[in-house]
C-alpha positions as CSV (number, residue, x, y, z in Angstrom):
1,X,11.9,4.9,-19.1
2,X,13.9,3.9,-22.4
3,X,16.0,0.8,-22.5
4,X,19.2,2.6,-22.9
5,X,18.6,5.0,-19.6
6,X,17.3,1.9,-17.5
7,X,20.7,-0.1,-18.4
8,X,22.6,2.9,-17.2
9,X,20.9,3.2,-13.9
10,X,21.4,-0.5,-13.3
11,X,25.2,0.0,-14.3
12,X,25.7,2.9,-12.2
13,X,24.1,0.8,-9.3
14,X,26.0,-1.9,-9.8
15,X,29.4,0.2,-9.9
16,X,28.2,1.9,-6.7
17,X,28.0,-1.5,-4.7
18,X,31.5,-2.5,-6.1
19,X,33.2,0.7,-5.4
20,X,31.5,0.6,-1.9
21,X,33.0,-2.9,-1.4
22,X,36.2,-2.1,-2.3
23,X,36.5,0.9,-0.1
24,X,35.1,-1.2,2.9
25,X,37.6,-4.1,2.6
26,X,34.8,-6.4,1.4
27,X,35.5,-9.8,-0.1
28,X,32.9,-11.2,-2.7
29,X,31.9,-14.8,-2.0
30,X,28.8,-17.2,-2.1
31,X,27.6,-18.2,1.2
32,X,29.0,-21.8,2.1
33,X,27.4,-23.4,5.0
34,X,30.3,-25.6,5.6
35,X,32.2,-22.3,7.2
36,X,29.4,-21.6,9.7
37,X,28.1,-23.4,12.6
38,X,24.6,-21.9,13.3
39,X,21.8,-22.8,11.3
40,X,18.0,-21.9,10.8
41,X,16.2,-25.4,10.3
42,X,12.8,-24.9,8.4
43,X,10.1,-27.1,7.5
44,X,10.3,-29.1,4.3
45,X,14.4,-28.8,4.4
46,X,16.2,-31.9,3.9
47,X,19.0,-33.0,6.7
48,X,22.4,-32.2,5.6
49,X,25.8,-33.2,6.3
50,X,26.6,-29.7,7.3
51,X,24.1,-30.0,10.4
52,X,27.0,-32.3,12.1
53,X,29.0,-29.1,12.7
54,X,26.3,-27.1,13.8
55,X,26.9,-25.7,17.5
56,X,23.5,-23.7,17.2
57,X,20.1,-24.3,15.7
58,X,17.4,-22.4,15.1
59,X,14.2,-24.7,14.7
60,X,11.2,-24.1,13.4
61,X,8.1,-25.1,15.4
62,X,5.3,-23.3,14.3
63,X,3.2,-20.5,12.5
64,X,1.0,-18.0,14.1
65,X,-1.6,-16.9,11.7
66,X,-5.4,-17.0,10.8
67,X,-7.0,-20.1,9.8
68,X,-9.4,-20.9,6.9
69,X,-12.1,-21.7,9.4
70,X,-11.5,-18.5,11.5
71,X,-9.9,-15.5,9.8
72,X,-10.2,-13.2,12.5
73,X,-8.5,-15.3,15.5
74,X,-5.0,-16.3,14.9
75,X,-3.8,-19.9,15.8
76,X,-0.7,-21.7,16.2
77,X,-0.3,-24.2,13.3
78,X,2.5,-26.8,14.2
79,X,5.5,-27.0,12.0
80,X,8.9,-28.3,11.9
81,X,10.7,-31.3,13.1
82,X,9.3,-33.2,15.9
83,X,10.2,-32.7,19.4
84,X,13.5,-34.9,20.0
85,X,16.7,-34.4,22.2
86,X,19.3,-32.4,19.7
87,X,23.1,-32.3,20.8
88,X,23.8,-28.9,19.8
89,X,25.3,-26.7,22.4
90,X,22.5,-24.2,21.8
91,X,18.8,-24.6,20.6
92,X,16.5,-21.7,19.5
93,X,12.5,-22.6,19.1
94,X,11.4,-20.5,16.3
95,X,7.9,-19.5,15.6
96,X,7.0,-17.4,12.5
97,X,4.1,-14.9,12.9
98,X,1.8,-13.4,10.8
99,X,-0.1,-11.8,13.7
100,X,0.7,-9.9,17.0
101,X,-3.0,-10.5,18.6
102,X,-2.5,-13.7,20.1
103,X,-5.0,-15.4,22.2
104,X,-4.1,-16.9,25.6
105,X,-4.7,-20.3,24.2
106,X,-1.3,-19.5,21.7
107,X,0.7,-18.6,24.8
108,X,-0.2,-21.8,26.4
109,X,0.7,-24.1,23.6
110,X,3.9,-22.1,22.8
111,X,5.1,-22.3,26.3
112,X,4.3,-25.9,26.3
113,X,6.0,-26.9,23.5
114,X,9.0,-25.0,24.6
115,X,8.7,-27.0,28.1
116,X,8.6,-30.2,26.0
117,X,11.8,-29.7,24.2
118,X,13.5,-28.9,27.4
119,X,12.1,-32.2,29.1
120,X,14.2,-33.9,26.6
121,X,17.2,-32.5,27.8
122,X,18.0,-30.6,24.7
123,X,19.9,-27.1,25.6
124,X,17.2,-24.8,24.7
125,X,18.7,-21.3,24.6
126,X,15.2,-19.4,24.2
127,X,12.6,-18.6,21.6
128,X,12.9,-16.8,18.5
129,X,10.2,-14.7,16.9
130,X,10.3,-14.2,13.0
131,X,8.0,-11.5,12.0
132,X,8.6,-8.7,9.5
133,X,7.9,-5.7,11.8
134,X,8.0,-2.9,9.2
135,X,9.1,0.3,10.8
136,X,5.8,2.0,10.6
137,X,4.7,-0.6,13.1
138,X,7.7,-1.4,15.2
139,X,6.2,0.4,18.4
140,X,3.3,-2.3,18.2
141,X,6.1,-4.8,18.0
142,X,7.9,-3.4,21.0
143,X,4.6,-3.8,23.4
144,X,4.0,-7.4,22.0
145,X,7.8,-8.3,22.9
146,X,7.6,-6.8,26.3
147,X,4.7,-8.7,27.2
148,X,6.0,-12.2,25.5
149,X,9.2,-11.5,27.8
150,X,7.2,-11.4,31.1
151,X,5.6,-14.6,30.2
152,X,9.1,-16.4,29.1
153,X,10.9,-18.2,32.1
154,X,13.7,-15.8,33.3
155,X,16.3,-18.5,32.3
156,X,15.2,-18.5,28.6
157,X,16.4,-15.8,26.3
158,X,14.3,-13.8,23.5
159,X,15.8,-13.6,20.0
160,X,14.0,-12.0,17.1
161,X,14.5,-11.4,13.6
162,X,15.2,-8.1,12.1
163,X,14.9,-5.9,8.9
164,X,17.7,-4.2,7.5
165,X,15.8,-0.8,7.1
166,X,15.6,-0.7,10.9
167,X,18.9,0.6,10.9
168,X,18.0,3.7,8.9
169,X,14.0,4.2,9.2
170,X,12.8,2.7,12.5
171,X,12.0,5.2,15.1
172,X,15.2,5.5,17.7
173,X,12.8,5.6,20.7
174,X,11.1,2.2,19.6
175,X,14.5,0.3,19.1
176,X,15.9,2.0,22.4
177,X,12.9,0.3,24.0
178,X,14.2,-3.3,22.6
179,X,17.1,-3.1,25.2
180,X,16.8,-5.3,28.0
181,X,13.8,-7.1,26.4
182,X,15.3,-8.9,23.3
183,X,18.8,-10.5,23.7
184,X,19.6,-10.5,20.1
185,X,18.3,-9.5,16.8
186,X,19.2,-11.6,13.8
187,X,19.1,-9.0,10.7
188,X,18.2,-10.7,7.5
189,X,20.1,-10.0,4.5
190,X,17.8,-11.9,1.9
191,X,14.5,-12.7,0.6
192,X,13.4,-16.1,-0.2
193,X,16.1,-18.1,-1.5
194,X,18.1,-14.7,-2.8
195,X,20.3,-12.3,-1.1
196,X,18.9,-8.8,-1.1
197,X,21.0,-6.9,-3.9
198,X,21.7,-3.5,-1.9
199,X,22.0,-5.0,1.7
200,X,25.4,-3.6,1.6
201,X,24.1,-0.4,1.9
202,X,22.6,-0.9,5.2
203,X,25.4,-2.7,7.1
204,X,27.3,0.1,8.4
205,X,24.3,1.5,10.7
206,X,23.2,-1.8,12.0
207,X,25.9,-1.3,14.8
208,X,24.0,1.9,15.7
209,X,20.9,-0.1,16.6
210,X,22.7,-0.6,20.1
211,X,21.4,-4.3,20.3
212,X,23.5,-7.4,20.0
213,X,23.1,-8.8,16.6
214,X,23.8,-11.3,14.1
215,X,23.7,-11.5,10.4
216,X,21.2,-13.6,8.6
217,X,22.5,-15.4,5.3
218,X,21.0,-17.5,2.7
219,X,22.7,-21.0,1.9
220,X,24.4,-20.2,-1.5
221,X,23.5,-16.5,-1.4
222,X,25.9,-13.4,-2.1
223,X,27.9,-12.2,0.9
224,X,30.5,-9.4,1.2
225,X,32.3,-9.5,4.5
226,X,33.4,-5.9,5.7
227,X,36.1,-5.9,7.7
228,X,34.5,-3.4,10.2
229,X,32.0,-5.7,11.0
230,X,34.0,-8.0,13.3
231,X,35.2,-4.9,14.9
232,X,31.6,-4.3,16.1
233,X,31.1,-4.4,20.0
234,X,27.2,-5.7,18.9
235,X,28.5,-8.4,16.4
236,X,27.5,-12.1,17.6
237,X,28.2,-13.8,14.3
238,X,26.1,-15.3,11.5
239,X,23.5,-17.5,10.9
240,X,22.5,-19.5,7.8
241,X,19.3,-20.3,6.3
242,X,19.6,-23.7,4.7
243,X,18.0,-24.4,1.5
244,X,17.3,-27.8,-0.2
245,X,20.2,-28.5,-2.6
246,X,19.2,-28.9,-6.4
């Protein structure tokens, strides 16, 4: 591919995104955490003044993955802040999963940890699973979530993060099976520290999932707020992934 042709493709893509933004009533702006009240609080991220206005927190508490000692059996590796009473109206306990084949010991640890948070008086809304479920393996994820839902106390909710391509590539039957199992899907529009360049193309189809959803943004990233998003009966707001400020 020649340099000139490559730049033509890039320019064409940018023009397409700009036209899509104008036609759908989008406004371009960086994500300012001060304009939001729901945040992910990940390990290694320093406290920020914006947390004083937080009404909802998603607090990382562990990672489920294989260890150096045993690469076959995953374990729950504790991460994040210590268990303490948090004043927010709603707190979600988050677990980053690299495997869905959990031994019973992980469920026992997870449920025990969640109960310790509840014992502090923190308003624990439920558990969120952060797992990059590719569309090809979504059915396996559904089976896992159904089992986890049965294990959770009935008063706790179940939240998951979701990939944007679910809206266009996922098996509709698998998505349908999530209804009544998960209480919300937080669709991530970023990867690492940056917004995904073409995420705007997926937004119109997210409502078709038929599930309550929030939009996950990254602090300082790009965001185009389409007017139609507020009109969706499934839209529940935003969650901002906080980063250490340079």
